C-alpha positions as CSV (number, residue, x, y, z in Angstrom):
1,M,130.0,187.5,-42.2
2,V,132.5,184.9,-43.5
3,I,133.1,183.7,-39.9
4,I,129.3,183.3,-39.2
5,L,128.8,181.3,-42.4
6,R,131.7,179.0,-41.5
7,N,130.4,178.3,-38.1
8,K,127.0,177.6,-39.4
9,R,128.4,175.1,-41.9
10,I,130.3,173.4,-39.0
11,V,127.1,173.2,-36.9
12,D,125.1,171.9,-39.8
13,A,127.7,169.3,-40.5
14,W,127.8,168.2,-36.9
15,N,124.0,167.9,-36.8
16,K,124.1,165.7,-39.9
17,I,126.4,163.2,-38.2
18,E,124.0,161.1,-36.1
19,P,125.4,157.8,-34.9
20,G,123.5,154.7,-35.9
21,Q,122.1,152.0,-33.6
22,G,125.3,149.9,-33.6
23,A,127.4,152.9,-32.9
24,R,125.2,153.9,-29.9
25,E,125.5,150.4,-28.5
26,R,129.3,150.4,-28.8
27,M,129.6,153.8,-27.2
28,L,127.3,152.8,-24.3
29,A,129.4,149.6,-23.7
30,K,132.5,151.7,-23.8
31,I,131.2,154.1,-21.2
32,R,130.2,151.3,-18.9
33,E,133.6,149.8,-19.2
34,Q,135.2,153.0,-18.3
35,E,133.0,153.4,-15.3
36,N,134.0,149.9,-14.0
37,L,137.7,150.7,-14.5
38,S,137.6,154.1,-12.9
39,P,138.3,154.2,-9.1
40,A,135.2,155.0,-7.0
41,P,135.4,158.0,-4.7
42,L,136.7,157.2,-1.2
43,W,134.4,159.4,1.0
44,P,131.2,157.2,0.8
45,R,133.2,154.3,2.3
46,V,134.6,156.4,5.1
47,V,131.3,157.8,6.0
48,G,129.6,154.3,6.0
49,G,132.3,152.9,8.3
50,V,132.0,155.7,10.8
51,L,128.2,155.3,10.9
52,A,128.5,151.5,11.5
53,T,131.0,152.0,14.3
54,C,128.7,154.6,16.0
55,M,125.6,152.2,15.8
56,L,127.6,149.4,17.3
57,A,128.8,151.6,20.2
58,V,125.3,152.7,20.9
59,M,124.0,149.1,21.1
60,V,126.8,148.1,23.5
61,V,126.2,151.0,25.8
62,G,122.4,150.5,25.8
63,T,122.8,146.8,26.7
64,I,125.1,147.6,29.6
65,W,122.8,150.3,30.9
66,S,119.8,148.0,30.7
67,W,121.5,145.3,32.8
68,N,122.6,147.9,35.4
69,R,119.1,149.2,35.7
70,Y,117.6,145.6,36.1
71,D,117.0,144.9,39.8
72,G,116.8,141.0,39.4
73,N,113.5,140.6,41.2
74,D,110.9,140.9,38.5
75,P,111.8,140.4,34.8
76,G,109.2,143.0,33.8
77,V,110.4,145.7,36.2
78,Y,113.5,147.9,35.7
79,G,115.1,149.8,38.4
80,G,112.8,148.4,41.0
81,V,109.9,150.6,39.7
82,T,106.6,148.9,38.8
83,P,104.7,150.9,36.2
84,E,101.4,152.1,37.5
85,V,98.3,150.6,36.0
86,S,94.9,152.3,36.2
87,G,92.0,150.3,37.6
88,E,92.0,147.1,39.6
89,P,94.3,144.5,38.0
90,N,92.8,141.2,37.0
91,L,95.2,138.8,38.8
92,V,95.1,135.1,38.4
93,V,96.8,133.2,41.2
94,V,98.3,129.9,40.1
95,P,99.4,127.7,43.0
96,S,102.9,126.5,42.9
97,V,103.4,122.7,42.4
98,E,106.5,121.1,43.6
99,P,107.8,118.7,41.0
100,S,108.2,115.1,42.0
101,V,111.9,114.3,42.0
102,N,113.4,110.8,42.1
103,P,116.9,111.5,43.5
104,S,118.2,108.1,42.5
105,L,117.2,108.8,38.8
106,E,115.9,105.2,38.7
107,P,112.5,104.3,37.3
108,I,109.9,103.9,40.0
109,P,108.4,100.4,39.8
110,N,104.7,100.1,39.4
111,V,104.1,98.0,42.5
112,A,100.5,97.1,43.4
113,P,99.6,97.6,47.1
114,S,99.8,94.4,49.0
115,V,96.5,93.0,50.0
116,E,96.3,90.4,52.7
117,P,94.2,87.5,51.6
118,S,91.1,87.0,53.7
119,A,91.7,83.9,55.8
120,E,88.9,81.4,55.6
121,P,87.4,80.6,59.0
122,E,88.9,77.4,60.4
123,V,86.3,74.8,61.1
124,T,86.9,73.0,64.3
125,K,86.9,69.3,64.0
126,T,85.1,67.7,66.9
127,L,82.6,65.0,67.7
128,N,78.9,65.8,67.9
129,E,78.3,65.2,71.6
130,G,74.6,65.8,71.2
131,L,74.2,62.9,68.8
132,L,76.4,60.7,70.9
133,S,74.1,61.5,73.9
134,D,71.1,60.1,72.0
135,I,72.5,56.6,72.1
136,G,71.7,55.4,75.5
137,S,68.7,57.7,76.0
138,T,65.0,56.6,76.3
139,F,62.4,57.2,73.6
140,E,60.8,60.1,75.5
141,E,64.2,61.8,76.1
142,I,65.1,61.6,72.4
143,K,61.7,62.8,71.4
144,A,62.0,65.8,73.8
145,R,65.3,66.8,72.1
146,R,64.5,65.9,68.4
147,G,60.9,66.7,68.1
148,R,57.9,64.7,67.2
149,L,58.0,61.2,65.7
150,A,58.4,61.4,61.8
151,S,58.4,57.7,60.7
152,V,58.7,54.1,61.9
153,F,60.1,51.2,59.8
154,T,61.6,47.8,60.3
155,A,65.1,46.8,59.3
156,S,67.7,44.3,60.5
157,G,65.3,42.6,62.9
158,G,64.1,45.7,64.7
159,L,62.1,48.9,64.7
160,Y,63.7,52.1,63.6
161,Y,62.4,55.5,64.5
162,T,63.1,58.9,62.9
163,F,62.3,62.3,64.5
164,E,61.5,65.7,63.1
165,N,64.8,67.2,64.1
166,G,66.8,64.0,64.5
167,Y,70.1,63.1,62.8
168,G,69.2,59.6,61.5
169,S,67.3,56.5,62.6
170,Y,67.2,55.2,66.2
171,F,66.8,51.5,66.9
172,W,64.9,49.5,69.6
173,G,64.6,45.8,69.5
174,L,61.4,43.8,68.9
175,E,61.4,42.0,72.2
176,P,58.1,42.3,74.0
177,E,59.7,43.8,77.0
178,E,61.2,46.6,75.0
179,V,58.2,47.8,72.9
180,E,54.5,48.0,73.3
181,W,53.7,45.2,71.0
182,D,51.6,42.1,71.3
183,G,53.5,40.1,68.7
184,E,50.9,40.5,66.0
185,T,51.3,42.3,62.8
186,W,51.3,46.1,63.4
187,P,48.9,48.2,61.3
188,L,50.1,49.4,57.9
189,D,48.8,52.0,55.5
190,E,48.0,51.4,51.8
191,N,51.6,51.8,50.9
192,G,52.8,49.2,53.4
193,N,54.2,51.8,55.9
194,I,53.6,51.6,59.6
195,I,50.8,53.9,60.7
196,L,52.3,56.4,63.2
197,E,49.2,56.8,65.3
198,T,49.1,53.0,66.0
199,A,52.8,52.2,65.7
200,P,54.4,50.1,68.6
201,L,56.5,52.4,70.7
202,P,59.5,51.6,72.9
203,K,58.8,51.2,76.6
204,S,59.9,54.1,78.7
205,Q,62.5,52.3,80.7
206,F,64.5,51.0,77.7
207,Q,67.4,52.9,76.1
208,C,68.2,53.3,72.5
209,R,71.1,51.1,71.9
210,H,71.8,51.4,68.2
211,G,71.4,53.9,65.4
212,F,72.5,54.7,61.8
213,F,73.8,58.2,60.9
214,S,76.1,60.1,58.5
215,T,79.7,60.7,59.2
216,T,79.2,64.5,58.8
217,D,76.5,64.2,61.5
218,L,79.0,62.7,63.9
219,F,82.4,64.1,62.8
220,L,81.9,67.8,62.7
221,G,84.2,69.6,60.3
222,L,84.9,66.5,58.2
223,S,85.0,67.7,54.6
224,T,87.5,65.5,52.9
225,P,88.5,61.8,53.3
226,M,90.8,61.2,56.3
227,L,93.0,58.3,57.4
228,T,91.8,56.3,60.3
229,S,94.9,57.3,62.2
230,D,94.0,61.0,61.7
231,V,90.5,60.5,62.8
232,E,91.7,58.8,65.9
233,H,94.2,61.6,66.7
234,I,91.9,64.6,65.8
235,Y,88.6,63.4,67.1
236,G,90.0,61.6,70.2
237,I,88.5,58.2,69.7
238,S,90.3,54.8,70.0
239,Y,90.9,52.9,66.8
240,V,89.8,49.2,67.2
241,G,90.4,47.8,63.7
242,S,89.2,47.5,60.1
243,G,87.7,44.8,58.0
244,F,85.3,43.9,55.2
245,D,81.6,43.5,55.8
246,Y,80.3,41.0,53.2
247,H,76.7,41.6,54.3
248,E,77.0,45.3,53.5
249,G,79.5,44.8,50.7
250,S,81.9,47.5,52.0
251,Y,84.9,48.1,54.2
252,N,84.5,49.1,57.8
253,S,86.6,50.8,60.5
254,T,85.6,50.6,64.1
255,F,86.4,53.0,66.9
256,K,85.5,53.0,70.6
257,L,84.5,55.9,72.8
258,G,83.5,54.9,76.4
259,E,80.8,52.3,76.2
260,K,79.9,53.2,72.5
261,Y,81.3,51.5,69.4
262,I,81.5,53.5,66.2
263,T,81.6,51.6,63.0
264,I,82.1,53.4,59.7
265,Y,81.3,51.8,56.3
266,T,83.4,53.1,53.4
267,D,84.5,52.0,49.9
268,Q,88.2,52.2,50.6
269,K,90.0,50.5,53.5
270,G,91.6,52.7,56.1
271,F,89.8,55.9,55.0
272,I,86.9,57.7,56.5
273,A,84.9,59.6,53.8
274,P,82.2,62.3,54.3
275,N,78.6,61.1,54.0
276,A,79.6,57.5,54.8
277,L,77.3,55.4,56.9
278,V,78.0,55.3,60.6
279,S,76.6,52.8,63.1
280,I,76.8,53.6,66.8
281,T,75.9,50.9,69.4
282,L,76.1,50.5,73.1
283,S,77.5,47.0,72.7
284,R,79.4,45.5,69.9
285,V,77.1,43.2,68.0
């Protein structure tokens, strides 16, 4: 009975000793300090190392096995076996394109394709033989070549005739033996022009011995001024000489071709210009 009461007093005394908040915190800190200082058991480390070594070995063996099974032909097929696929495969065929390789590794210059310039047709420079043949022809011969009579006028002491398809004006003198004229004034219209229907016409046996034309009518292919020496060489006519015509107020250069004299009136001595006035005669007057 005495022992029981003593034990009860001890238990009651122990229950009455309850640590305060500060005491509990100090004890907890002490416990944690002891846990950090006490050595950790060794077996978890050993077991972890063994497991890591086993996993590494499995990975190495699996990699070697995979490469040994790969046949090298199709990156998606192992061991040369293509997995079976149910149904018709939907294949898309992509044509192979060979890359353009520049072996020299130099930049390729952007060179435009060469284009041959279109050559302008060369204009042959020659004399108008048809025009030259008119000088020395009769009125009816010229009319047959150049068409109907277009106009008649007087200038430089004679009658000049133009034709529908002619080059310039053709001259016949006013001598009674050359033209059908009685010496009286020929009929004129209200504007003072000779009336064609009643105009005096050259007699059939007389030739045209003079005419005025343009240089481009006679010198075919002439487009720019030329020296008299070039005209002589290119057109094959003989140069006679140059001078100044005070009556016309211009320079002139004279050439000869057979029985015909060709005189060209220009503004500059020694040059033959396009659209200059040309006089062609059977005799030098």
